[in-house]
C-alpha positions in Angstrom: -17.7 22.8 -19.4 -18.9 25.9 -17.6 -19.9 28.3 -14.8 -20.2 26.7 -11.4 -21.5 23.4 -12.8 -20.1 20.0 -11.6 -21.1 17.7 -14.4 -18.8 14.7 -13.4 -19.8 14.8 -9.7 -23.7 15.0 -11.0 -23.1 12.1 -13.6 -21.4 10.1 -10.4 -24.3 10.9 -8.0 -26.7 9.5 -10.7 -24.5 6.5 -11.5 -23.9 5.5 -7.7 -27.8 5.7 -7.3 -28.1 3.2 -10.1 -30.3 5.3 -12.2 -30.3 4.1 -15.9 -29.3 7.0 -18.3 -27.5 7.7 -21.3 -25.3 11.3 -21.8 -26.0 13.3 -24.7 -25.7 16.7 -25.6 -22.6 18.9 -24.9 -21.6 16.6 -21.8 -21.7 13.8 -24.3 -19.4 15.2 -26.5 -16.9 16.3 -24.0 -17.0 12.8 -22.6 -15.8 11.8 -26.4 -13.1 14.2 -26.2 -14.6 17.2 -28.5 -13.5 20.3 -27.0 -16.9 22.5 -26.5 -18.4 24.4 -23.9 -21.6 23.5 -22.4 -23.8 24.8 -19.6 -26.3 22.1 -18.8 -26.0 18.2 -18.5 -28.5 16.5 -21.1 -29.4 12.8 -20.5 -31.9 10.5 -21.6 -33.3 8.4 -18.7 -34.9 5.1 -18.5 -38.8 5.3 -17.7 -38.8 2.0 -15.9 -40.4 2.3 -12.8 -37.5 0.9 -10.7 -34.8 3.6 -12.4 -37.7 6.4 -11.7 -37.6 5.4 -8.0 -33.8 5.8 -7.9 -33.8 9.0 -10.0 -36.7 10.5 -7.6 -34.2 9.5 -4.6 -31.1 11.0 -6.1 -32.9 14.2 -7.2 -34.0 14.8 -3.8 -30.3 14.8 -2.5 -29.2 17.0 -5.3 -31.8 19.4 -4.2 -33.5 19.6 -8.0 -36.2 21.6 -9.0 -37.6 22.7 -12.4 -35.9 25.8 -13.4 -38.9 27.8 -15.1 -40.6 27.6 -11.7 -37.9 29.6 -9.7 -37.9 30.9 -7.2 -40.6 28.0 -6.5 -39.3 25.1 -5.6 -41.5 22.4 -7.7 -39.7 18.9 -8.1 -40.6 16.0 -10.4 -42.3 13.0 -9.2 -42.0 9.4 -10.4 -45.3 10.1 -12.3 -43.9 13.0 -14.0 -40.7 11.2 -15.0 -42.9 8.4 -16.6 -43.6 10.8 -19.4 -41.6 11.4 -22.7 -41.2 14.9 -21.9 -38.2 17.3 -21.4 -37.9 18.0 -17.2 -35.1 21.1 -17.1 -33.6 21.1 -13.6 -31.7 23.0 -11.3 -29.5 20.9 -8.7 -26.7 22.0 -6.4 -24.3 20.5 -8.8 -25.1 22.5 -11.8 -28.1 22.1 -14.4 -29.7 18.8 -15.5 -32.1 18.3 -18.3 -33.9 15.0 -18.2 -35.4 13.7 -21.2 -37.8 11.0 -21.5 -37.1 10.7 -25.0 -34.2 12.6 -27.2 -34.9 15.3 -29.8 -35.1 12.3 -32.4 -38.1 10.7 -30.5 -36.2 7.9 -29.2 -36.4 6.8 -25.7 -33.8 5.1 -23.3 -34.2 1.3 -24.9 -34.2 2.6 -28.3 -31.1 4.5 -27.9 -29.2 1.9 -25.6 -27.7 0.0 -28.5 -25.7 3.5 -30.0 -24.1 3.8 -26.6 -20.4 3.4 -25.0 -19.3 3.1 -21.7 -17.1 5.9 -20.4 -15.3 5.9 -17.3 -15.0 8.9 -15.0 -12.2 9.9 -13.2 -14.3 9.1 -10.1 -14.4 5.5 -10.9 -17.6 4.9 -12.3 -18.8 4.3 -15.9 -21.6 6.2 -17.6 -23.4 5.5 -20.8 -22.7 8.2 -23.4 -24.4 8.1 -26.9 -22.0 7.3 -29.5 -20.2 9.9 -32.0 -22.4 9.2 -34.9 -25.5 9.4 -32.7 -24.5 12.9 -31.3 -23.8 13.9 -34.7 -27.2 12.8 -35.9 -29.0 14.5 -32.8 -27.3 18.1 -33.8 -28.1 17.7 -37.3 -32.0 16.7 -36.5 -31.9 19.6 -34.2 -30.9 22.3 -36.5 -30.2 24.8 -34.3 -27.4 27.5 -35.1 -26.2 27.2 -31.6 -25.1 23.3 -33.1 -23.6 24.7 -36.3 -19.8 24.7 -34.4 -20.5 21.8 -32.4 -21.3 19.7 -35.5 -17.9 20.8 -37.2 -16.1 19.7 -34.1 -18.0 16.4 -33.4 -17.2 15.6 -37.3 -13.8 16.1 -36.8 -13.2 13.9 -34.0 -15.5 11.2 -35.7 -13.5 11.3 -38.9 -10.1 11.6 -36.8 -11.2 8.1 -35.2 -12.3 6.7 -38.5 -8.8 6.9 -39.9 -6.6 3.6 -39.5 -4.8 3.0 -36.3 -6.9 5.3 -34.4 -9.1 2.9 -32.5 -12.3 3.4 -34.4 
């Protein structure tokens, strides 16, 4: 992971606030052991009322604001977070991309069966999209920047499918 971002601390804050979310993107790949770099944390969050309330509270503590409006400090509201849209934020711990739905159009509830729990060094567990799901998301995105990530994701996925590798 890159720069001055502390994605583990950011994930820990979200988990301790009991926000319902699924880690996707580059950080999701890293949590599966894929050796890639990334500049932001992508999560698909639950748009349920209680999770949104918790999310707004922790975002305030993280000093979150929309990146595209800097130096203005516009902050997301519970109402904003009810939408399926993407919210590209900066926080004191790094860049955070909140997604109401993944690029595939699926929301938190629809993605939940495709997740696994990963324990962080801080002692919290976070939900992460499974490797096959991360591969499918990168394939559907079709971006040039994802081509190398796809090679690495597939290599780790195939390695885990081999007998004796705990797939």
